[in-house]
gemmi code that builds the backbone of each chain (N, CA, C; Angstrom):
import gemmi

chains = {
    "A": [
        ("UNK", (265.514, 7.362, 179.819), (266.008, 7.370, 181.197), (265.619, 6.063, 181.894)),
        ("UNK", (266.462, 5.644, 182.826), (266.174, 4.439, 183.597), (265.277, 4.814, 184.769)),
        ("UNK", (264.143, 4.132, 184.883), (263.215, 4.372, 185.988), (263.481, 3.358, 187.096)),
        ("UNK", (263.444, 3.835, 188.333), (263.639, 2.980, 189.498), (262.331, 2.904, 190.272)),
        ("UNK", (261.805, 1.698, 190.420), (260.552, 1.483, 191.132), (260.861, 0.811, 192.455)),
        ("UNK", (260.574, 1.513, 193.519), (260.924, 1.053, 194.858), (259.672, 0.623, 195.597)),
        ("UNK", (259.774, -0.457, 196.366), (258.620, -0.912, 197.145), (259.067, -1.603, 198.437)),
        ("UNK", (258.251, -1.529, 199.511), (256.999, -0.781, 199.569), (257.267, 0.704, 199.804)),
        ("UNK", (256.258, 1.528, 199.658), (256.404, 2.951, 199.940), (256.509, 3.196, 201.441)),
        ("UNK", (255.774, 2.407, 202.192), (255.791, 2.495, 203.656), (255.795, 1.086, 204.215)),
        ("UNK", (256.533, 0.911, 205.278), (256.661, -0.391, 205.904), (256.586, -0.182, 207.415)),
        ("UNK", (255.685, -0.895, 208.076), (255.578, -0.825, 209.535), (256.239, -2.061, 210.125)),
        ("UNK", (257.174, -1.854, 211.037), (257.920, -2.975, 211.598), (258.278, -2.698, 213.049)),
        ("UNK", (258.678, -3.744, 213.726), (259.056, -3.649, 215.141), (260.558, -3.858, 215.289)),
        ("UNK", (261.078, -3.363, 216.396), (262.490, -3.602, 216.708), (262.747, -5.103, 216.724)),
        ("UNK", (263.817, -5.509, 216.049), (264.156, -6.919, 215.967), (263.670, -7.610, 214.708)),
        ("UNK", (262.742, -6.985, 213.989), (262.220, -7.569, 212.750), (263.281, -7.563, 211.663)),
        ("UNK", (263.146, -8.512, 210.726), (263.919, -8.476, 209.485), (263.099, -7.711, 208.466)),
        ("UNK", (263.738, -6.771, 207.795), (263.062, -5.878, 206.859), (263.728, -5.987, 205.498)),
        ("UNK", (262.901, -6.016, 204.442), (263.424, -6.074, 203.077), (262.743, -5.027, 202.217)),
        ("UNK", (263.532, -4.275, 201.486), (263.052, -3.247, 200.552), (263.581, -3.603, 199.163)),
        ("UNK", (262.747, -3.393, 198.156), (263.098, -3.784, 196.797), (263.151, -2.587, 195.861)),
        ("UNK", (264.095, -2.625, 194.946), (264.172, -1.652, 193.849), (264.255, -2.400, 192.531)),
        ("UNK", (263.424, -1.989, 191.589), (263.462, -2.574, 190.253), (263.833, -1.494, 189.239)),
        ("UNK", (264.777, -1.826, 188.370), (265.193, -0.899, 187.321), (264.475, -1.224, 186.019)),
        ("UNK", (264.194, -0.203, 185.241), (263.456, -0.395, 183.991), (264.325, -1.043, 182.904)),
        ("UNK", (265.628, -1.077, 183.114), (266.541, -1.826, 182.256), (267.756, -2.186, 183.086)),
        ("UNK", (268.573, -3.079, 182.564), (269.703, -3.562, 183.337), (270.686, -2.444, 183.691)),
        ("UNK", (271.081, -2.446, 184.955), (272.098, -1.502, 185.426), (273.294, -2.260, 186.017)),
        ("UNK", (273.445, -3.534, 185.611), (274.503, -4.385, 186.174), (274.413, -4.322, 187.703)),
        ("UNK", (275.469, -3.873, 188.360), (275.448, -3.761, 189.821), (275.625, -2.321, 190.279)),
        ("UNK", (275.315, -1.358, 189.377), (275.532, 0.050, 189.701), (274.358, 0.615, 190.491)),
        ("UNK", (274.228, 0.123, 191.705), (273.125, 0.531, 192.558), (273.613, 0.798, 193.966)),
        ("UNK", (273.101, 1.876, 194.553), (273.423, 2.229, 195.936), (272.142, 2.358, 196.740)),
        ("UNK", (272.289, 2.184, 198.049), (271.187, 2.375, 198.989), (271.566, 3.461, 199.990)),
        ("UNK", (270.607, 4.323, 200.283), (270.797, 5.424, 201.220), (269.730, 5.390, 202.310)),
        ("UNK", (270.115, 5.883, 203.471), (269.190, 6.104, 204.579), (269.088, 7.608, 204.799)),
        ("UNK", (267.872, 8.113, 204.962), (267.702, 9.537, 205.238), (266.757, 9.739, 206.416)),
        ("UNK", (267.176, 10.583, 207.329), (266.329, 10.972, 208.461), (265.884, 12.415, 208.250)),
        ("UNK", (264.761, 12.813, 208.864), (264.211, 14.157, 208.623), (265.224, 15.261, 208.884)),
        ("UNK", (265.325, 16.188, 207.940), (266.215, 17.325, 208.077), (267.680, 17.032, 207.850)),
        ("UNK", (267.995, 15.819, 207.430), (269.388, 15.417, 207.222), (269.626, 15.013, 205.770)),
        ("UNK", (270.892, 15.008, 205.373), (271.248, 14.515, 204.049), (271.201, 12.994, 204.031)),
        ("UNK", (271.010, 12.408, 202.872), (271.088, 10.946, 202.774), (272.466, 10.437, 203.196)),
        ("UNK", (272.460, 9.213, 203.725), (273.694, 8.563, 204.176), (273.884, 7.288, 203.365)),
        ("UNK", (275.068, 7.116, 202.791), (275.350, 5.936, 201.976), (275.481, 4.701, 202.854)),
        ("UNK", (274.702, 3.657, 202.512), (274.755, 2.387, 203.231), (275.474, 1.314, 202.409)),
        ("UNK", (275.064, 1.167, 201.163), (275.500, 0.094, 200.277), (275.840, 0.705, 198.928)),
        ("UNK", (276.937, 0.272, 198.317), (277.255, 0.676, 196.956), (277.586, -0.554, 196.133)),
        ("UNK", (277.531, -0.405, 194.854), (277.737, -1.510, 193.922), (276.898, -2.724, 194.322)),
        ("UNK", (275.680, -2.450, 194.653), (274.618, -3.413, 194.956), (274.786, -4.161, 196.269)),
        ("UNK", (276.027, -4.524, 196.630), (276.192, -5.383, 197.800), (277.389, -5.031, 198.682)),
        ("UNK", (278.117, -3.964, 198.361), (279.282, -3.576, 199.154), (278.865, -2.650, 200.290)),
        ("UNK", (279.214, -3.049, 201.503), (278.842, -2.273, 202.688), (279.793, -1.092, 202.845)),
        ("UNK", (279.236, 0.107, 202.933), (280.062, 1.292, 203.133), (280.738, 1.223, 204.501)),
        ("UNK", (281.946, 1.724, 204.569), (282.693, 1.736, 205.811), (281.903, 2.416, 206.927)),
        ("UNK", (281.874, 1.768, 208.083), (281.197, 2.339, 209.240), (279.727, 1.992, 209.363)),
        ("UNK", (279.167, 1.349, 208.362), (277.750, 0.978, 208.387), (277.599, -0.377, 209.076)),
        ("UNK", (276.652, -0.511, 209.986), (276.506, -1.789, 210.709), (276.235, -2.967, 209.784)),
        ("UNK", (276.728, -4.121, 210.167), (276.624, -5.313, 209.327), (275.220, -5.876, 209.241)),
        ("UNK", (274.272, -5.336, 210.002), (272.882, -5.797, 209.865), (272.273, -5.322, 208.543)),
        ("UNK", (272.931, -4.357, 207.888), (272.496, -3.911, 206.565), (273.192, -4.750, 205.498)),
        ("UNK", (272.432, -5.194, 204.515), (273.033, -5.912, 203.399), (272.250, -5.620, 202.125)),
        ("UNK", (272.936, -5.734, 201.001), (272.307, -5.518, 199.711), (272.588, -6.688, 198.791)),
        ("UNK", (271.649, -6.932, 197.885), (271.843, -8.003, 196.917), (271.158, -7.637, 195.611)),
        ("UNK", (271.473, -8.416, 194.577), (270.837, -8.241, 193.280), (271.801, -7.788, 192.209)),
        ("UNK", (271.338, -7.892, 190.988), (272.068, -7.388, 189.823), (271.101, -7.351, 188.649)),
        ("UNK", (271.465, -6.583, 187.641), (270.579, -6.481, 186.482), (269.458, -5.490, 186.730)),
        ("UNK", (268.276, -5.994, 187.042), (267.133, -5.110, 187.238), (266.473, -5.221, 188.610)),
        ("UNK", (266.825, -6.193, 189.415), (266.155, -6.378, 190.695), (267.146, -6.400, 191.854)),
        ("UNK", (266.864, -5.565, 192.846), (267.779, -5.358, 193.961), (267.012, -5.314, 195.270)),
        ("UNK", (267.671, -5.755, 196.348), (267.052, -5.683, 197.654), (268.018, -5.119, 198.680)),
        ("UNK", (267.449, -4.386, 199.623), (268.143, -3.957, 200.828), (267.495, -4.701, 201.986)),
        ("UNK", (268.313, -5.331, 202.798), (267.794, -6.048, 203.960), (268.411, -5.503, 205.238)),
        ("UNK", (267.599, -5.432, 206.267), (268.067, -5.113, 207.613), (267.739, -6.341, 208.449)),
        ("UNK", (268.761, -6.997, 208.969), (268.563, -8.322, 209.576), (267.788, -8.243, 210.884)),
        ("UNK", (268.040, -7.220, 211.697), (267.356, -7.065, 212.974), (267.198, -5.563, 213.216)),
        ("UNK", (266.002, -5.072, 212.966), (265.746, -3.630, 212.982), (266.040, -3.029, 214.357)),
        ("UNK", (266.791, -1.953, 214.360), (267.139, -1.246, 215.582), (266.409, 0.103, 215.638)),
        ("UNK", (266.255, 0.692, 216.819), (265.536, 1.976, 216.926), (266.093, 3.065, 216.020)),
        ("UNK", (267.416, 3.038, 215.802), (268.052, 4.061, 214.959), (267.752, 3.869, 213.469)),
        ("UNK", (267.146, 2.727, 213.105), (266.932, 2.410, 211.693), (265.611, 2.944, 211.149)),
        ("UNK", (264.774, 3.500, 211.999), (263.510, 4.049, 211.502), (263.815, 5.329, 210.738)),
        ("UNK", (263.579, 5.269, 209.432), (264.028, 6.318, 208.515), (263.420, 6.025, 207.152)),
        ("UNK", (263.791, 6.838, 206.172), (263.395, 6.597, 204.790), (264.615, 6.123, 204.010)),
        ("UNK", (264.404, 5.112, 203.175), (265.484, 4.498, 202.417), (265.255, 4.728, 200.917)),
        ("UNK", (266.339, 5.053, 200.228), (266.285, 5.309, 198.787), (267.325, 4.463, 198.063)),
        ("UNK", (266.968, 4.012, 196.870), (267.971, 3.427, 195.987), (268.373, 4.471, 194.952)),
        ("UNK", (269.571, 4.315, 194.433), (270.108, 5.189, 193.386), (270.794, 4.317, 192.352)),
        ("UNK", (270.408, 4.486, 191.087), (271.142, 3.793, 190.032), (272.139, 4.768, 189.422)),
        ("UNK", (273.375, 4.299, 189.245), (274.417, 5.151, 188.683), (275.148, 4.423, 187.556)),
        ("UNK", (274.350, 3.794, 186.725), (274.832, 3.230, 185.473), (275.563, 4.308, 184.679)),
        ("UNK", (276.446, 3.912, 183.801), (277.252, 4.906, 183.104), (276.432, 5.806, 182.192)),
        ("UNK", (275.196, 5.427, 181.882), (274.353, 6.278, 181.051), (273.585, 7.252, 181.929)),
        ("UNK", (273.852, 8.531, 181.771), (273.117, 9.541, 182.538), (271.699, 9.672, 181.969)),
        ("UNK", (270.730, 10.154, 182.731), (270.862, 10.653, 184.107), (270.797, 9.540, 185.144)),
        ("UNK", (271.388, 9.788, 186.300), (271.247, 8.869, 187.401), (269.910, 9.137, 188.074)),
        ("UNK", (269.288, 8.078, 188.560), (267.934, 8.227, 189.091), (267.764, 7.513, 190.425)),
        ("UNK", (266.937, 8.122, 191.270), (266.614, 7.591, 192.582), (265.258, 6.898, 192.546)),
        ("UNK", (265.087, 5.950, 193.451), (263.753, 5.425, 193.713), (262.940, 6.454, 194.495)),
        ("UNK", (261.649, 6.161, 194.651), (260.752, 7.121, 195.295), (260.866, 7.116, 196.816)),
        ("UNK", (261.531, 6.145, 197.377), (261.724, 6.073, 198.817), (260.821, 5.061, 199.486)),
        ("UNK", (261.318, 4.486, 200.585), (260.559, 3.557, 201.417), (260.707, 3.986, 202.867)),
        ("UNK", (259.600, 4.356, 203.476), (259.631, 4.824, 204.861), (259.416, 3.651, 205.795)),
        ("UNK", (260.362, 3.445, 206.705), (260.250, 2.382, 207.697), (259.735, 3.011, 208.993)),
        ("UNK", (258.528, 2.623, 209.380), (257.864, 3.201, 210.549), (257.804, 2.193, 211.681)),
        ("UNK", (257.602, 2.714, 212.869), (257.441, 1.856, 214.046), (256.035, 1.269, 214.050)),
        ("UNK", (255.962, -0.028, 214.209), (254.661, -0.713, 214.253), (253.979, -0.518, 215.609)),
    ],
    "B": [
        ("UNK", (288.356, 18.189, 209.411), (287.063, 17.496, 209.387), (286.601, 17.328, 207.946)),
        ("UNK", (286.247, 16.103, 207.591), (285.800, 15.806, 206.240), (284.368, 16.319, 206.075)),
        ("UNK", (284.177, 17.293, 205.208), (282.835, 17.834, 205.045), (282.671, 18.611, 203.755)),
        ("UNK", (281.413, 18.760, 203.378), (280.991, 19.639, 202.300), (279.993, 20.624, 202.892)),
        ("UNK", (280.135, 21.888, 202.544), (279.242, 22.912, 203.071), (278.698, 23.737, 201.909)),
        ("UNK", (277.368, 23.683, 201.727), (276.727, 24.461, 200.672), (276.328, 25.846, 201.178)),
        ("UNK", (276.267, 26.773, 200.242), (275.779, 28.119, 200.543), (275.188, 28.718, 199.275)),
        ("UNK", (274.493, 29.832, 199.449), (273.997, 30.560, 198.283), (272.526, 30.430, 198.010)),
        ("UNK", (271.844, 29.593, 198.779), (270.407, 29.448, 198.565), (269.654, 30.702, 198.979)),
        ("UNK", (268.389, 30.752, 198.612), (267.568, 31.906, 198.972), (266.269, 31.921, 198.204)),
        ("UNK", (265.594, 33.060, 198.266), (264.321, 33.244, 197.567), (264.565, 34.092, 196.327)),
        ("UNK", (264.052, 33.637, 195.207), (264.248, 34.345, 193.941), (262.964, 34.267, 193.131)),
        ("UNK", (262.737, 35.270, 192.312), (261.541, 35.273, 191.472), (261.745, 34.371, 190.255)),
        ("UNK", (260.652, 33.862, 189.700), (260.767, 33.089, 188.448), (261.510, 33.897, 187.384)),
        ("UNK", (262.424, 33.212, 186.687), (263.256, 33.871, 185.685), (264.561, 34.403, 186.231)),
        ("UNK", (264.699, 34.410, 187.549), (265.903, 34.923, 188.179), (267.042, 33.923, 188.209)),
        ("UNK", (268.128, 34.333, 188.868), (269.343, 33.513, 188.936), (269.835, 33.397, 190.368)),
        ("UNK", (270.528, 32.298, 190.629), (271.232, 32.077, 191.890), (272.492, 31.297, 191.597)),
        ("UNK", (273.488, 31.494, 192.443), (274.714, 30.708, 192.334), (274.952, 30.002, 193.662)),
        ("UNK", (274.955, 28.683, 193.628), (275.220, 27.882, 194.813), (276.693, 27.515, 194.851)),
        ("UNK", (277.238, 27.465, 196.055), (278.619, 27.057, 196.249), (278.694, 25.860, 197.177)),
        ("UNK", (279.738, 25.072, 196.988), (279.976, 23.881, 197.810), (281.450, 23.913, 198.202)),
        ("UNK", (281.722, 24.131, 199.482), (283.092, 24.215, 199.980), (283.484, 22.894, 200.613)),
        ("UNK", (284.604, 22.353, 200.184), (285.071, 21.048, 200.659), (286.253, 21.213, 201.600)),
        ("UNK", (286.343, 20.310, 202.570), (287.488, 20.297, 203.469), (287.711, 18.894, 203.992)),
        ("UNK", (288.966, 18.619, 204.361), (289.301, 17.361, 205.008), (289.625, 16.206, 204.089)),
        ("UNK", (289.620, 16.444, 202.785), (289.980, 15.386, 201.835), (290.559, 16.036, 200.579)),
        ("UNK", (291.118, 15.215, 199.709), (291.738, 15.721, 198.482), (290.644, 15.999, 197.453)),
        ("UNK", (290.129, 17.196, 197.486), (288.979, 17.584, 196.669), (289.219, 17.316, 195.192)),
        ("UNK", (290.420, 17.586, 194.718), (290.722, 17.492, 193.283), (290.687, 16.060, 192.760)),
        ("UNK", (290.535, 15.071, 193.647), (290.521, 13.668, 193.217), (289.116, 13.108, 193.050)),
        ("UNK", (288.109, 13.869, 193.391), (286.748, 13.328, 193.419), (285.779, 14.151, 192.574)),
        ("UNK", (284.943, 13.438, 191.818), (283.848, 14.093, 191.122), (282.845, 14.656, 192.132)),
        ("UNK", (282.125, 15.666, 191.692), (281.111, 16.285, 192.544), (279.785, 16.321, 191.786)),
        ("UNK", (278.728, 16.099, 192.534), (277.381, 16.135, 191.973), (276.521, 17.113, 192.763)),
        ("UNK", (275.494, 17.622, 192.115), (274.434, 18.340, 192.808), (273.164, 17.493, 192.714)),
        ("UNK", (272.492, 17.359, 193.837), (271.251, 16.594, 193.942), (270.237, 17.489, 194.642)),
        ("UNK", (269.007, 17.477, 194.195), (267.994, 18.293, 194.858), (266.856, 17.414, 195.367)),
        ("UNK", (266.148, 17.944, 196.328), (265.048, 17.201, 196.948), (263.887, 18.140, 197.220)),
        ("UNK", (262.740, 17.748, 196.740), (261.532, 18.519, 197.002), (260.402, 17.537, 197.284)),
        ("UNK", (259.363, 17.981, 197.989), (258.263, 17.065, 198.309), (257.622, 16.472, 197.057)),
        ("UNK", (257.526, 17.258, 196.021), (256.838, 16.784, 194.829), (257.673, 15.906, 193.915)),
        ("UNK", (258.988, 16.081, 193.951), (259.844, 15.385, 192.992), (260.810, 14.409, 193.651)),
        ("UNK", (260.793, 14.305, 194.982), (261.703, 13.394, 195.666), (263.151, 13.817, 195.457)),
        ("UNK", (264.049, 12.813, 195.484), (265.465, 13.073, 195.232), (265.713, 13.051, 193.727)),
        ("UNK", (266.391, 14.072, 193.237), (266.659, 14.191, 191.810), (268.113, 14.586, 191.585)),
        ("UNK", (268.850, 13.757, 190.860), (270.206, 14.118, 190.475), (270.126, 15.267, 189.474)),
        ("UNK", (270.980, 16.272, 189.659), (270.903, 17.487, 188.850), (272.099, 17.647, 187.914)),
        ("UNK", (273.320, 17.479, 188.458), (274.495, 17.754, 187.635), (275.719, 17.057, 188.207)),
        ("UNK", (276.710, 16.837, 187.329), (277.963, 16.147, 187.656), (279.125, 16.922, 187.038)),
        ("UNK", (280.211, 17.013, 187.799), (281.451, 17.522, 187.223), (282.576, 16.573, 187.598)),
        ("UNK", (283.354, 16.172, 186.618), (284.452, 15.241, 186.801), (285.502, 15.834, 187.740)),
        ("UNK", (286.329, 14.997, 188.325), (287.296, 15.441, 189.334), (288.226, 16.534, 188.798)),
        ("UNK", (288.515, 16.468, 187.477), (289.424, 17.457, 186.887), (288.671, 18.567, 186.142)),
        ("UNK", (287.349, 18.536, 186.206), (286.543, 19.579, 185.578), (286.367, 19.455, 184.083)),
        ("UNK", (286.864, 18.386, 183.481), (286.841, 18.282, 182.017), (285.507, 17.784, 181.469)),
        ("UNK", (284.693, 17.199, 182.315), (283.409, 16.658, 181.855), (282.295, 17.107, 182.792)),
        ("UNK", (281.181, 17.525, 182.216), (279.992, 17.865, 182.984), (278.786, 17.155, 182.377)),
        ("UNK", (277.824, 16.834, 183.224), (276.580, 16.201, 182.790), (275.431, 16.873, 183.526)),
        ("UNK", (274.246, 16.873, 182.887), (273.080, 17.541, 183.473), (271.821, 16.709, 183.283)),
        ("UNK", (270.905, 16.860, 184.225), (269.566, 16.324, 184.026), (268.872, 17.144, 182.947)),
        ("UNK", (268.004, 16.491, 182.187), (267.295, 17.190, 181.119), (266.502, 18.384, 181.653)),
        ("UNK", (266.006, 18.273, 182.881), (265.168, 19.321, 183.466), (265.922, 20.626, 183.699)),
        ("UNK", (267.265, 20.583, 183.704), (268.044, 21.794, 183.981), (269.017, 22.133, 182.852)),
        ("UNK", (269.120, 21.253, 181.867), (270.078, 21.452, 180.786), (269.811, 22.776, 180.071)),
        ("UNK", (270.865, 23.537, 179.853), (270.737, 24.828, 179.188), (270.443, 25.976, 180.141)),
        ("UNK", (270.091, 25.656, 181.390), (269.784, 26.705, 182.383), (270.788, 26.701, 183.530)),
        ("UNK", (271.273, 25.520, 183.901), (272.210, 25.392, 185.017), (273.601, 25.081, 184.475)),
        ("UNK", (274.632, 25.555, 185.187), (276.011, 25.255, 184.833), (276.775, 24.852, 186.090)),
        ("UNK", (277.373, 23.675, 186.055), (278.201, 23.205, 187.165), (279.660, 23.487, 186.831)),
        ("UNK", (280.420, 23.848, 187.845), (281.851, 24.115, 187.654), (282.578, 23.816, 188.951)),
        ("UNK", (283.894, 23.831, 188.877), (284.689, 23.622, 190.086), (285.990, 24.386, 189.976)),
        ("UNK", (286.553, 24.719, 191.140), (287.863, 25.353, 191.230), (288.673, 24.532, 192.218)),
        ("UNK", (289.518, 23.657, 191.703), (290.268, 22.755, 192.584), (291.301, 23.511, 193.419)),
        ("UNK", (291.701, 24.691, 192.982), (292.661, 25.468, 193.773), (292.000, 26.056, 195.020)),
        ("UNK", (290.669, 26.169, 194.986), (289.923, 26.725, 196.136), (289.057, 25.690, 196.819)),
        ("UNK", (289.135, 24.432, 196.362), (288.344, 23.346, 196.948), (286.847, 23.663, 196.954)),
        ("UNK", (286.378, 24.212, 195.855), (284.965, 24.555, 195.775), (284.356, 24.098, 194.453)),
        ("UNK", (283.065, 23.807, 194.527), (282.269, 23.541, 193.336), (281.091, 24.510, 193.350)),
        ("UNK", (280.556, 24.796, 192.174), (279.470, 25.769, 192.084), (278.381, 25.276, 191.153)),
        ("UNK", (277.191, 25.801, 191.359), (276.078, 25.536, 190.458), (275.434, 26.877, 190.141)),
        ("UNK", (275.626, 27.353, 188.922), (275.004, 28.590, 188.464), (273.632, 28.228, 187.909)),
        ("UNK", (272.603, 28.828, 188.478), (271.231, 28.501, 188.090), (270.574, 29.741, 187.495)),
        ("UNK", (270.243, 29.676, 186.218), (269.596, 30.782, 185.513), (268.191, 30.376, 185.092)),
        ("UNK", (267.404, 31.357, 184.723), (266.034, 31.119, 184.236), (265.279, 30.200, 185.189)),
        ("UNK", (265.344, 30.519, 186.453), (264.747, 29.643, 187.466), (263.239, 29.583, 187.335)),
        ("UNK", (262.708, 28.403, 187.640), (261.275, 28.124, 187.572), (260.765, 27.743, 188.948)),
        ("UNK", (259.479, 27.838, 189.136), (258.882, 27.456, 190.420), (259.249, 26.007, 190.766)),
        ("UNK", (259.285, 25.156, 189.761), (259.562, 23.735, 190.011), (261.029, 23.461, 190.352)),
        ("UNK", (261.884, 24.477, 190.306), (263.272, 24.321, 190.755), (263.395, 24.486, 192.269)),
        ("UNK", (262.325, 24.867, 192.930), (262.352, 25.032, 194.388), (262.653, 23.689, 195.048)),
        ("UNK", (263.665, 23.672, 195.903), (264.102, 22.411, 196.512), (265.236, 22.687, 197.491)),
        ("UNK", (265.587, 21.659, 198.237), (266.848, 21.647, 198.966), (267.898, 21.130, 197.989)),
        ("UNK", (268.994, 21.856, 197.849), (270.082, 21.458, 196.956), (271.258, 20.967, 197.788)),
        ("UNK", (271.675, 19.738, 197.493), (272.819, 19.126, 198.149), (273.966, 18.997, 197.152)),
        ("UNK", (275.193, 19.226, 197.623), (276.330, 18.762, 196.841), (276.804, 17.454, 197.467)),
        ("UNK", (277.353, 16.586, 196.647), (277.768, 15.269, 197.105), (278.972, 14.812, 196.292)),
        ("UNK", (279.940, 14.214, 196.948), (281.142, 13.758, 196.254), (281.048, 12.272, 195.948)),
        ("UNK", (281.783, 11.874, 194.919), (281.851, 10.460, 194.579), (282.643, 9.693, 195.617)),
        ("UNK", (282.370, 8.400, 195.672), (282.972, 7.519, 196.671), (284.409, 7.152, 196.317)),
        ("UNK", (284.713, 7.078, 195.022), (285.997, 6.553, 194.563), (286.790, 7.656, 193.867)),
        ("UNK", (288.054, 7.823, 194.190), (288.845, 8.868, 193.522), (289.059, 8.580, 192.044)),
        ("UNK", (289.036, 9.637, 191.269), (289.343, 9.568, 189.826), (288.500, 8.527, 189.102)),
        ("UNK", (287.207, 8.505, 189.434), (286.271, 7.561, 188.822), (285.072, 8.353, 188.348)),
        ("UNK", (284.492, 7.932, 187.218), (283.478, 8.748, 186.575), (282.036, 8.401, 186.910)),
        ("UNK", (281.766, 7.200, 187.343), (280.389, 6.927, 187.753), (280.392, 6.099, 189.022)),
        ("UNK", (279.831, 6.705, 190.063), (280.026, 6.173, 191.396), (278.889, 6.619, 192.292)),
        ("UNK", (278.728, 5.908, 193.396), (277.784, 6.353, 194.418), (278.360, 7.590, 195.114)),
        ("UNK", (277.489, 8.316, 195.821), (277.904, 9.528, 196.524), (278.067, 9.190, 197.999)),
        ("UNK", (279.278, 9.379, 198.534), (279.497, 8.950, 199.905), (279.436, 10.082, 200.917)),
        ("UNK", (279.671, 11.313, 200.494), (279.675, 12.442, 201.416), (278.776, 13.527, 200.845)),
        ("UNK", (277.825, 13.976, 201.658), (276.871, 15.001, 201.256), (277.015, 16.211, 202.180)),
        ("UNK", (276.697, 17.365, 201.639), (276.587, 18.543, 202.483), (275.254, 18.548, 203.211)),
        ("UNK", (275.011, 19.601, 203.969), (273.771, 19.688, 204.754), (272.608, 20.226, 203.924)),
        ("UNK", (272.910, 20.776, 202.762), (271.882, 21.281, 201.864), (271.655, 22.779, 202.019)),
        ("UNK", (271.199, 23.398, 200.940), (270.826, 24.808, 200.956), (269.483, 24.935, 200.238)),
        ("UNK", (268.595, 25.754, 200.795), (267.224, 25.825, 200.301), (267.081, 26.897, 199.227)),
        ("UNK", (266.508, 26.502, 198.115), (266.196, 27.429, 197.026), (264.678, 27.494, 196.885)),
        ("UNK", (264.146, 28.701, 196.941), (262.707, 28.912, 196.766), (262.500, 29.872, 195.605)),
        ("UNK", (261.767, 29.409, 194.606), (261.466, 30.245, 193.444), (259.983, 30.600, 193.516)),
        ("UNK", (259.726, 31.875, 193.758), (258.347, 32.301, 193.970), (258.202, 33.779, 193.653)),
        ("UNK", (257.038, 34.131, 193.135), (256.762, 35.531, 192.864), (256.092, 36.198, 194.070)),
    ],
}
model = gemmi.Model(1)
for chain_id, residues in chains.items():
    chain = gemmi.Chain(chain_id)
    for i, (resn, *xyz) in enumerate(residues, 1):
        res = gemmi.Residue()
        res.name, res.seqid = resn, gemmi.SeqId(i, " ")
        for name, pos in zip(("N", "CA", "C"), xyz):
            atom = gemmi.Atom()
            atom.name, atom.element = name, gemmi.Element(name[0])
            atom.pos, atom.b_iso = gemmi.Position(*pos), 0.0
            res.add_atom(atom)
        chain.add_residue(res)
    model.add_chain(chain)
structure = gemmi.Structure()
structure.add_model(model)
structure.setup_entities()
């Protein structure tokens, strides 16, 4: 199985900060990576798919990059609505698909 | 309204069974693969099962293989997860989620239901 290692586990930041979260895959997954935002009591929300494609309706301050084994999610200017937990998901054609452990973005 | 709505969760004893349902509306259900994903404090988010848009292919996580069965009925716009031989570690919130791209076999999940809680306890 492909393991996804996400970092940091927790990140303290202020409104307006640039934030970066990283996911590393245990083997190459090309660009088959998605990023999700989850708030307490809610389902995850798709932000980025295929490593760098912005899902419709998602603000442009979110961006994704990377390929192979190393990927990043960036938020250019953190907004109050962005305090949440973020997960990566690899969906390479080889099952099972796996999630990262999550990165919680907290208010500093 | 474009949505997925899960039902069927509850409390069951170890070794018991439950059947979860996922009702779709607002989109062409028969064009999209469906997945079940679960979330628990101890195991985080875990992909559980996949069924192709036409129902011809299913995939399972090793942790549920042989115990869970995913299926769909495109005439009723529903997908199901039959869970047998339940274990304490199967306790979680279960979400159904559809693929982002029609008639595609491996894709991110763009629409999720609100989740249904399964508790396995004696």
